[in-house]
N, C-alpha and C positions, 0 to 999 in steps of 0.2 A: 238471426240466431247466432251467427259467429260473433257478433258484438257482445251478446250476453255471455257467451262462452269465454271470451277473452277478458271480461271484467270479473270473472270468478263467480258469477251468479248461477251458472249451470256447470256442473262437473259430472264426469262419467262416474258411475258407481265404482267403488273399490271392492273387489271380491277377494276374500282370503279363504283358502281351502286347505284342510289338512285332516289327518286321521282323527277320528273322534277319540275321546278319552278311554284309557284302559279301565277295567279289564274286558269289557264287552267287545272291544275292537281287536281283531287279529290282523297280523301283517304276514303276507305270503309273497315269496319271490315269484315274479311273473315274467315270462319270456318277452313280452312287449315293452318292458322297461329295462331291458338289458340286465344288469346286475342289481337293479333296484327292486323295491317291494311295492305292492299295492295294499291298501287297507280294506277291511271288510265293511267299515263304516267311515263316513267322512263328515266333519263339521263344515258347514258353509256359513260364512259370516259376510254379509253385504253391508257396506257403509255408503250412504248417500249424504253428501254434504251440501248444505245451503248456506246463505249468508250468516244466519244467527243460530242455526240448529244443525244437529247431526242426526240422521235417521239410521237405525241399525236393525238388521234382520238376521236371525240365526235359526238354523235348522240342522238336522242330521239326515244324511242320505245313506241308505243301505246299498252298498255296491254289489251285493250278491243278488238281491231281489230287484234292484233298480227302483225301489219305492222310497219316498220321503217318509221318515218316521213321524208319528203324530205330534211330537213335541216341537213347537216352534215358538219364536218370540219376535215381536216387532216393538221397537221402542224409539223414542225421540228425546234428545237431550240438547240443552243449550251448551255451547262450548265452555262457558264459564263454570258449568257444573261438573265438567270432566275432572276427576280426581287424579288420574294417571293414565298414560298410554306408554307402553314399552314393549321391547322385544328382549326376552331373557332366555338364557340357556340354563337348563336344570338337569341334574343327574337322574337317571332312571335305573336305580340299582335294586329296587325292591321287586319281588316277584308279584305277578298279577294277584290282586285280592289283598295284598298286605296294606297296612295302614301307612299313610303319608307321614313323613317326618320333616324336620326343618332342613335336613341335608339331602333327602332323596324322595322320589315319588315312585309309585308303582310303574313298572315297565309294561310294554306291550307284549302280547303273546306272539312270538315268532313261530309260524307254523312249521317251517322246514329247518330251522336252525336255532340254537340258543345264542343270542347275542349277549356279549359281555361288555361292561364299561360303556353303556349306551347313554347318550345325552339327547335331549330334545330342545329345540329352539321354539319358543312360544310367544306369540303376539297376544298382548292383554290390553284391554280397555276397561278402566274402572270408573264407575259412576256411583253416586250415592245409592246404596241398596242393591247394586248388581255388579257383576264382573263377566266380561266376555273374554274367553281364552280360546285360541286356536293353535294347535301344534303345527308349525310350518316346516319343520325339518327334524329328522331323526338320524343320528350318526353315531359312530364310535367316538369315544372321548378324545382319541388322538387325531381325529379328523380324517384319517386315511381310509376308513371304511364307511364313507358316507353312503347311506342306504336310501334315504328318502329326502327329497327336496321338493315339497308340494307347491309351495306358494311363497313368493317374495313379499314379505310384509313391509319392506322398507318404504315403498311408495305410500302405503296407507299411513305408516307412522309419520313420515315427513309431512304429508298433507294435513293430517289432524293436528300436528304440532304447530304448523303455520297458522291454521285457523284459530287455535287456542291463543297463540301470541297476538293475533290481530283482533281478537274479541274484546269489545269494550268491557271495562270494569271489573 
């Protein structure tokens, strides 16, 4: 088994977790995370990588009820079919329910405070006909008021990019 793991034929799943998209997701300060926030709903994105293909699973968990929401998706893609994989920071200047613009996206509803100048770091995997996006960090624009740092997407980003570069043709 160790030989298979060292050849890259078996890899551990990459799990990316973050607050689900607004406006249904609320953020609330919680004593167990110090000065940080927890979300009412989380997107869970699991990537399993094999030699020629990438398997992806996405679902949403309700952290208030502890129940997985009924919408889920399981997909499989060849590395050569991946259009883009990136981590991008976007401004969240619009109030919940407002329309997305090229410059900004709707922000989360903060239960106990109104956050201003908020930005989100998002991991995105784009394939023909689909897009997987998970918010991995929410902070103030100046970086001083970092509020949420749910998931480090760097490992997944680097691993997927290595596989794309190594994929034939």
